[in-house]
N, C-alpha and C positions, 0 to 999 in steps of 0.2 A: 360474715363477709371476710374475705381475705384482706390482710393489711400489709402495706408495704413499709418502707422506712419511715420512722417517726410516727407510726400509728395511722398514717394516711391510707385510705382504701386503695387496694391494689387494682390497677387498671387491667381491663381485659386486653387481649391482643389487638382487637379492633380499636379500642380507645387509645392504647399506647401508640398504635400506628398513626392515628389522626393527630395525636399530640406531637409526635415527631415531625409530621408534615407541617404542622402549624409553626413549630419552633424553627424548622428549616426555612419557611417562608419569611418569618420575622428576621432571621439572621441575614437572608438574602436582601430584604428591604433595607436593613441597617447598613449593609455593605454598599448598597447602591447609593444611599444617602451620603455615606462617607465619601464616596467617589465624586458625587455631585458637589459636595462641600469643597473639596479640593479644587475642582474646576471653577466654582464660584469665587473662591479666594483669588485665583489667578485673574479672573475677569475683573474683579473689583480693583485690583492694582492698576489695571489699564483704563478703567472708566474715569470719566471726568466729573460728572454731575453728582454732588453729594446727596441730593434728594433721591436720585435714581438708585444710588448705592444703598441708602437706608431702606428704601422701599423693597428692593430685591432681598435684602437681608431679613426684613420683616416677613415677607412672603415665605422665604425658606424656613424661617423659624416656626411659622404656623404649620408647615408641612412636617417638620420634625416632631412637633407636639402631637399632631394627628397620628403620626406613625409610632407613637409611644417611645420616642428617643429623647428623654429629658436631658441627658448629659450633652448630647450634640446641640439641642436647642439652647442650652445655657452658653455653649461656646459661640454659637451664632449671635446670641444676644450681646455677649461681651464685644464682639467685633462691631456690632451695630452701635454700641456705646462709644467705641473708639472713633468710628466715622462721625458720629454726632459731635463729639468733642473737637475733632479736627475742623469740622464745618463751623462750629461756634468760634474757634480760635481765628479762623480765616475771616469770619464775618465781623469780628471785632477790630480788625486791622484798618487803620486809617478812617474810622467812622466816629462821628460824635455820638450817634445813637445807633447801636447795633440791633438787629432783629433778634428778639428773644426766643424764637421758635426752637432753635437748636439747643439752647440752654435748658428750656422747659422739657424738651424731649429727652435730654440727658438725664434729668432728674426722674422723669417717668421711667426710663430704662433701669436706672438704679433701683427704683421701687419695684419694678418687675423682677429684677434679679434676687432681691431679698424677700420676695413673697412667692411669686409663681415658680421661680427656679431655685428656691432656697435649699431644697434637698440635695441637688447636685452641687450647689455652691458650698455647702458645709461638709461635703464628703471629703474627709482628709485623705482618703486612699485614692482619690481621683486627681491625678497630677495637674490637668488643666485648671482645676478649681483653685489651686494656689494662686496662679496668676490672676484669675478672675476676682478673688478676694482682694488682692492688692489693687486691681483696677477700680473696684468699688470704693475702697478707702481713698485712693488718690483723687478720684473724681470729686468726691465730696469735699476734700481739702482744696482742690483747685477752684471749685465754685464758691468757696468761702464759707462752707458749713463745717468748721473744724469741730464744733461740739458734737454734731451728729456723727462725723467721721470717727471720732475717738470712741463713741458709744458703740457704733456698728462694728468696728474692728474687734472689740472685746466680745461682742455677741457672736461673731462669726466663728471664732475658734477659742476654745477654753484656754486660759493662761497656763494650765497644767500641761497641756500638750505642746511641749517645747519644739518638737520636730515640725509639727504642722504649722506652728506660729513663726517659724524662722523667717520666711519671706515677709510676712506681715510686720514682724518686729523691726526688720530692716527698713520697711517703708515708713513706719512710725518715726524711726530715728531721722529719716531724711524728709520728714513732713514739711519742715520749714522751706525746703527748696521748691516745693510745688504749691505751697499755700497761697491762695488767692490768685494763682496764675491765670485762671479763667473766671475771675470773680464776677458774679452777677450783681454785686453791690446792693445786696439786700440786708436788712437788719438782722435777720435770722432765717433759719429754714422754715419755721412756721409762717412767718410773714411772706416768704416767697411762695409757699404753697397756697396760701389764702389768696394772694394777688393773682397768681398765674395758673394755678392747678385746681381750681374749684371743681372741674369736671371729674376729678379723681377722688374727691372726698368721699369717705364711706357713707353709703346711704342705707338705712335700715330697710331691708326688703319686707314687703307685706307677708304676713305669716300664713294667712288662710286664703286659698283660692275660692272664687265664687263662680258657680256654674252659670250665673246670669251674664257674666262677662268672660269671653273666651280669648280676647286679644291681649289682655294683660291681667295682672293680679291686683285688684283694687285695695287701697288702704282701708282702715276701719271706718274713717269718716266718709269715704266714698261708698262703702257698703251701707252705711246709715242712709245715704241719699237714695240708694237703690230701694231700700226698705220703705222710704217715704213715698216714692213713686208707686211701688207695688201696692201700698196701702191707700193710695190716692189721697194722701194728705197734702197740704200746702207746706212750703218751707222757705225760710230765709237762709240763703247759703252765703256765708262770708269766708272767703279764702283769697290769698294773694293772687295776683295776675300770673297766669301760666302754672298754677299749682295743680290743675287737674279738675276743676269744677265744671268746665264746659261739657265734659263727656256725658254728664247726666242729661243734657239737652238732647243728645243723640239717642241715648237710651230711652228717654221719654217719647221722642218721635217714633222710634221703632215700636215701642209699646202701643202707641195709638194706632200705628199702621197694622199691627197684628191683632188688634182687638176684633174678634169675630162677633161679639155681641153688638158693637156699634161700628158697623162696616163703613159708615159715612162720617165717622168721628173726625174732628179737626183739631190740630194743635196750632196755636198762634204763638209765634216768636216775636217779641217786641224789643226793639233797640232804639235808643234815643236819637240817633243821627242817620241821615241817608248814606253817609260814607260807611258807617258800620253795617248798615242794612245791606249794602252792595257786597261787602265782604262775606257776611253770613249767608246771603242769598247764593253766592257762588259755591260755598261749601255744601249747603243743603241741596242745591241742584245736582252737584256731583254725587251726593250720597243717595238721593231719593228720586231724582230725575222727574218723571212725569207727575209725581205727586206734589210737586213744588208749586208755590204761587207767591207773588210779591205784590205789595200795594203801597205806593207812596204817592205824593202829590204830583210827581213827575212821570211815574211809570206804573202801569197796572197790568198784571198778567194772571189770569185764572184765579182771581182773588176769592171768588165765592164757590168755585168748583174744585179747588185743590184740597189736599189732605193736610198739608203743612204750609201755613201762611206766614211769611216774613213781612213785617210791617213796622211803621212808626206809631207812636202813641196817638197822634191826632187822627190818623186814618182809622185805627181800631176803634177809637171813641166814636167816630162818625158812623161806623158800621153797627156798633152796639146800640146807638141811639135811634137809628133809622127803623121805623116800624116795618117797612117792607123786608127787612133783613132779620126779623125776629126768629124765623125758623132756622136760619143759618146760625144765629147766636146760640140756639139750643144744641147745636151739634158740637160745640166747642168742648173738648175733653180735658185740655190742659192749656194754661197760658204760662209762657216763660218770659219773665221780665228781666232782660239783661241790663246791667248798669243801673240797678234800681235806685241807687243813691241820688240819681237825677230828680227824684221826687222832692228833694229839698229845694229845688230852684223855684223861683216865684211864679213863673209863667207855666212851664211844662209840668211842674209838680201837681197842679190842679187836674191836669189831664190824667196823670198816673193815678191819682186818688179816685177819680171817677171810673177809670177802667177797673180798679180793684172792686168798686161797689157794683158795677154793672155786670161784670163777668160772672157767670154762674158755674164756673169750673174751678178746680183747685189750681194753684199757681206755684211756680218756682221763681223766687226773686233772687237774682245773682248779683253779687257786688264784691269788690275788693277793698272798698274804702268806706264802709259804714262805720261811723265813729262810736255809736253806742248801740250795738246790735240787740242787747237785751231789751232796751227801751223801744226800739223800732219793732221788734217781733211782738212785743206786748200790744203795740198800736195795731199791727197787722191782725193780731188775734181779735182785737176789738171790732175790726171791720167784719171778720167772719162771724163774730157773735151778733153783730147788727143784722147780717144777712140771715142768720138763723132765726132771729126774732121776726124779721120781715117775712120769712117763708111760711110761718104760721101753720106748721104741720106738714107741709110739703117738703119732707126731709131730703137733703142732699146726701151724697155718699160720705162726706167728711167736712167738718168745720174746724178741724184742728190745724194749727200752724206750728211747725217745728223750727227749731234753730239748729243749724249745722255749721259749725265753725272749724276752721283749720288755719294754723298760723305759719306753717313752714312752706318754703318754696324750693323744690329741688330742680332748679333750672339754671342753665349756663348762659349768662348774659355776655354779649360781646360789646366791648367799649370801643367807640370810634371817635376820633377827634378831627374836626374840620378846621383847617387854617385858611384864612382868606388868601386867595391867590393860588391855592393848591389845585383847584378844579375849575374848569371853565363852565360857563352856564350851560353849554350844550351837553356837558357830561352829567348834569344833574337831572336830566329828563327821565321819566319812567322807562322809556325805551332803552336808554343807555345803562340804567341801573340793573335791568333784568338780564341775567346770563342765560344764554341759549341752553346750557346744560341742565338748568333747573326747570325748563318748560316741559310739561308732560301732560298727556291727555288722561284725565281721570276716568277709569272705566265705569260703565253703568253697573249699578248694584242690582243683584238678583235678590229681591225681597223674599223669595221662597226658600232661600238658603237657611238651614237650621241654625247655623252659627253666627248669623248676623246680629251684632249688637250696636253697631254704629260707632263704637269707640275707636275703631281703627281709622276713622276718617280724620282724627285729630292729628296734627303734626306737632 
């Protein structure tokens, strides 16, 4: 092969022509963005709304990133930081309690500059980067994070590079003039981040994709749950609220729906209260539509003819005990017991126990608050052992009960404080609390689709 400069393969005339055309296109796109950036700067000077300015800058920064223009993207990000600081300063004037959103966004943008745009930021040959480094340092000082500011400025430019450090060194000397000018009055940068920026904390991504779930990459403990269902074992699942354990219910439902061996198989989802039943019923109906059924003391719909039944313990117990429904009970392929810790209550607990004894299918018991899961799973195993002894040779698919535990919860909780007199009674109605923008029609699911796993139904 012919070699060009530096030992690289020499391009043919056609390849060289295509490369030149591509380079020309990129240069033209860069020049176009530069022109649009000048126009946007002029428009920003005339605009009034801080939120609109910040949004326009964010949108333009995304375009620069998509067009592989990292240096221009960094400049746009710096301007976005300046607009956030100006809005935060304005928001603090004449108020006892300022809205923290602009201060939080300022710290988010600083984080973006020293991570996403770090290559352009540390480029000592790129002139705008010098002003950007000063802006990062001064922002941290102004917000009251002096220790972080001093650490970051040393990391941005090496002390030995005197020319590149000139502007930064001058900013360090003048640091007292800007220190705490826009203070967020937090004890430290870590405290501020933990209190206001939990959504940006690093989250370890799952390492291995699973072909059984196409909508997200499950964690190891979630893959263990998938294995449990595929092996038709029973399991006690202990994980915090909103940690991702409910997805297994939808996977299990889909598994039952796709079972060609048992085409009339049924899954029963049991929840302790009618309020929770109504919530689950809406989600199941949206996901599986005509296969859905519900049974409570107040409402009954296709209870015996559906493939997925959502019900309360007392109603399921009545169905399992009724001789005329024995054939239906034999069709049950899985039972999901949500909030299974309710078994500890004096009245309802007896019903849960009888359901565990009467149901001839494996179960998934879900809970976020089981105190001693090892003891509880041992008791659940004893129930299955009792069933095995009672079966007397008529073996079921599995009598094993697994314990699947998870302790972390990667979820962003919003805190709200209600003060008496702030809201009128007519503002606290369900109709008043629902925003029109959040209302949407859930499309009907095509169960013939090869990629359906039910997990995308979770919000």
